[in-house]
C-alpha positions as a printed Julia matrix, in Angstrom:
240×3 Matrix{Float64}:
 -42.67  -99.96   -0.72
 -44.81  -98.39   -3.37
 -46.75  -96.44   -0.82
 -43.52  -94.98    0.63
 -42.36  -93.81   -2.78
 -45.72  -92.16   -3.41
 -45.47  -90.25   -0.11
 -41.9   -89.1    -0.83
 -42.96  -87.91   -4.28
 -45.86  -85.96   -2.86
 -43.54  -84.24   -0.32
 -41.04  -83.25   -3.02
 -43.83  -81.91   -5.22
 -45.22  -79.74   -2.46
 -41.68  -78.4    -1.62
 -41.12  -77.47   -5.25
 -44.35  -75.52   -5.41
 -43.4   -73.57   -2.25
 -39.93  -72.73   -3.6
 -41.33  -71.56   -6.93
 -43.98  -69.35   -5.35
 -41.57  -67.69   -2.87
 -38.74  -67.05   -5.33
 -38.5   -63.39   -6.21
 -39.2   -62.5    -9.79
 -36.06  -60.83  -11.3
 -38.23  -58.35  -13.13
 -39.98  -57.37   -9.91
 -36.58  -56.87   -8.16
 -35.44  -54.52  -10.87
 -38.65  -52.58  -10.62
 -38.24  -52.31   -6.85
 -34.96  -50.49   -7.34
 -36.7   -47.81   -9.34
 -38.14  -44.87   -7.35
 -41.88  -45.21   -7.43
 -42.32  -41.57   -6.48
 -44.03  -39.57   -9.21
 -41.57  -37.76  -11.48
 -42.86  -34.32  -10.52
 -42.06  -35.05   -6.83
 -38.58  -36.44   -7.35
 -35.54  -34.25   -6.37
 -33.33  -33.14   -9.3
 -29.89  -33.37   -7.68
 -28.16  -31.84  -10.7
 -30.25  -28.68  -10.39
 -29.74  -28.7    -6.63
 -25.95  -28.87   -6.9
 -25.99  -26.12   -9.54
 -28.1   -23.87   -7.29
 -25.74  -24.39   -4.33
 -22.68  -23.66   -6.48
 -24.25  -20.45   -7.81
 -25.13  -19.34   -4.29
 -21.55  -19.87   -3.14
 -20.23  -17.99   -6.17
 -22.43  -15.02   -5.35
 -21.69  -14.87   -1.64
 -17.97  -15.7    -1.74
 -16.71  -12.3    -3.03
 -18.71  -10.42   -0.4
 -17.16  -12.56    2.35
 -13.69  -11.96    0.95
 -14.36   -8.25    0.65
 -15.58   -8.05    4.24
 -12.49   -9.93    5.43
 -10.23   -7.55    3.52
 -11.95   -4.59    5.13
 -11.34   -6.06    8.55
  -7.68   -6.74    7.79
  -7.04   -3.29    6.25
  -8.68   -0.61    8.38
  -8.78    2.92    7.01
  -5.83    5.15    7.86
  -6.13    7.96   10.36
  -5.35   11.5     9.09
  -2.0    11.34   10.88
  -1.11    7.99    9.27
  -2.19    9.22    5.85
  -0.11   12.4     6.21
   2.93   10.39    7.31
   2.51    7.98    4.39
   2.39   10.87    1.91
   5.41   12.48    3.54
   7.42    9.27    3.28
   6.48    8.84   -0.38
   7.56   12.37   -1.24
  10.8    11.93    0.7
  11.5     8.8    -1.35
  10.86   10.85   -4.49
  13.47   13.42   -3.45
  15.98   10.71   -2.45
  15.63    9.16   -5.91
  16.86   12.44   -7.4
  20.18   11.73   -5.67
  20.8     8.67   -7.87
  23.67   10.48   -9.57
  27.45   10.18   -9.14
  27.62   13.83   -8.05
  25.49   13.17   -4.96
  26.08   11.22   -1.78
  23.38   10.73    0.84
  25.22   11.08    4.13
  22.24   10.59    6.42
  18.47   10.19    6.38
  16.57   11.06    9.53
  14.33    8.29   10.89
  10.98    9.26   12.41
  11.11    6.59   15.12
   8.74    7.12   18.04
   8.3     4.7    20.94
   4.88    3.62   22.21
   5.35    6.11   25.07
   6.07    8.95   22.64
   9.85    9.09   23.19
  11.72   10.52   20.2
  15.48   10.66   19.66
  16.85   14.17   19.28
  18.36   13.23   15.92
  14.82   12.58   14.63
  14.21   16.32   14.88
  16.91   17.11   12.3
  16.06   17.89    8.66
  15.25   14.79    6.62
  18.33   14.53    4.38
  22.02   15.31    4.78
  23.53   15.52    1.3
  27.05   15.86   -0.06
  27.48   17.14   -3.6
  30.49   17.48   -5.85
  31.12   21.07   -6.95
  34.09   21.79   -9.14
  37.15   20.26   -7.52
  35.56   20.23   -4.08
  32.4    19.22   -2.3
  29.58   20.94   -0.5
  27.14   19.48    2.0
  23.75   20.72    3.06
  20.43   19.58    4.52
  17.03   19.25    2.89
  13.69   19.04    4.7
  10.96   17.45    2.56
   7.41   18.83    2.61
   4.46   17.75    0.48
   1.1    19.49    0.09
  -1.83   18.25   -1.98
  -2.67   21.76   -3.17
  -2.02   25.45   -2.7
  -4.03   27.26   -0.04
  -4.95   30.65   -1.49
  -1.77   30.56   -3.55
   0.44   29.74   -0.56
   1.82   26.87    1.48
   2.21   27.53    5.19
   4.86   26.01    7.46
   4.59   25.48   11.19
   6.36   28.12   13.26
   8.0    25.65   15.65
   9.43   23.65   12.74
  11.0    26.68   11.1
  12.37   27.87   14.43
  13.99   24.48   15.01
  15.49   24.35   11.52
  16.89   27.86   11.81
  18.54   26.93   15.07
  19.89   23.75   13.48
  21.34   25.78   10.59
  23.15   28.1    13.0
  24.52   25.26   15.13
  25.65   23.03   12.25
  26.97   25.85   10.04
  25.26   24.11    7.14
  22.56   25.46    4.87
  19.06   24.05    5.2
  16.69   24.04    2.24
  13.09   22.88    1.89
  12.07   20.53   -0.93
   8.42   21.44   -1.46
   6.14   19.28   -3.58
   2.66   20.55   -4.42
  -0.17   18.87   -6.32
  -0.09   15.66   -8.3
   0.93   12.8    -6.04
   3.71   12.52   -3.44
   5.69   10.28   -5.8
   5.09   12.59   -8.77
   4.27   16.15   -7.63
   2.96   18.65  -10.11
   5.35   21.33   -8.81
   8.76   20.83   -7.2
  10.46   23.73   -5.44
  13.8    23.9    -3.61
  13.44   26.78   -1.16
  16.36   28.05    0.96
  15.32   28.35    4.6
  16.69   31.9     4.6
  14.1    32.82    1.95
  11.11   31.87    4.09
  10.24   35.14    5.79
   6.58   34.91    6.8
   6.41   31.16    7.54
   4.88   30.5     4.13
   5.87   30.09    0.49
   3.89   31.66   -2.33
   2.97   29.94   -5.57
   4.41   32.85   -7.58
   7.98   32.22   -6.35
   8.91   30.56   -9.63
  12.66   31.08   -9.11
  12.6    28.09   -6.77
  10.84   25.72   -9.19
  13.01   23.01  -10.74
  12.45   20.06  -13.03
  12.29   16.7   -11.2
  15.68   15.49  -12.43
  19.09   14.95  -10.86
  20.76   17.36  -13.28
  18.26   20.11  -12.48
  18.95   19.68   -8.76
  22.74   19.8    -9.35
  22.45   22.98  -11.41
  20.15   24.65   -8.89
  22.4    23.87   -5.93
  25.53   25.02   -7.77
  23.85   28.3    -8.62
  22.56   28.72   -5.07
  25.93   28.1    -3.42
  27.67   30.41   -5.88
  25.47   33.19   -4.49
  26.02   32.02   -0.9
  29.81   32.02   -1.23
  29.79   35.36   -3.0
  27.79   36.85   -0.14
  30.14   35.35    2.44
  33.12   36.81    0.56
  31.54   40.26    0.46
  30.74   40.16    4.17
  34.27   39.1     5.06
  35.82   42.23    3.54
């Protein structure tokens, strides 16, 4: 019996030694979790993230700018001219924001993809009715904008003037040209209201100051009243 107990004790002793020697030291486990790579070779992730963020911040505007350029191609000369013409026409229409004016019609420059244009698109831009005394007068205005004077003049296309003169005869209504020069289309430096009958050589000179008006509704009312007073007086003389 004693011998058996001695053997069992020896076995337990040996097992304990094995367990103790194979058990991982807590301190060694902690140290194993620490990167043994030398400090100078370790990656600084904070600096890395900062570098990436800075790179994105630098390149992002250029990408956006390039995208904007693709989405907004430069205008052709024809598109730019049309845009300026529309802006100046809006400027003239805004002068009609007065109880004495009524905009009867505004010609639309609609053109199909095949180049088909309605005949009404060839009329002067604006058909206007204006109170005058106890009655009313109506007339047409064609809007023209030029960025600057060309040797002191602004030239008009022959075929346009020919068409407007024919329109004036057929409609029995006076046609005038609202001419803006300089500045911007929405705020021209010079505004002139030129009767079509006064355009003799297909151009208008800068020195024709009698056609210059202030860009206000009242100035337009006064000018048109004065103009039609002369027109009616001439008609009365010719009827005698």
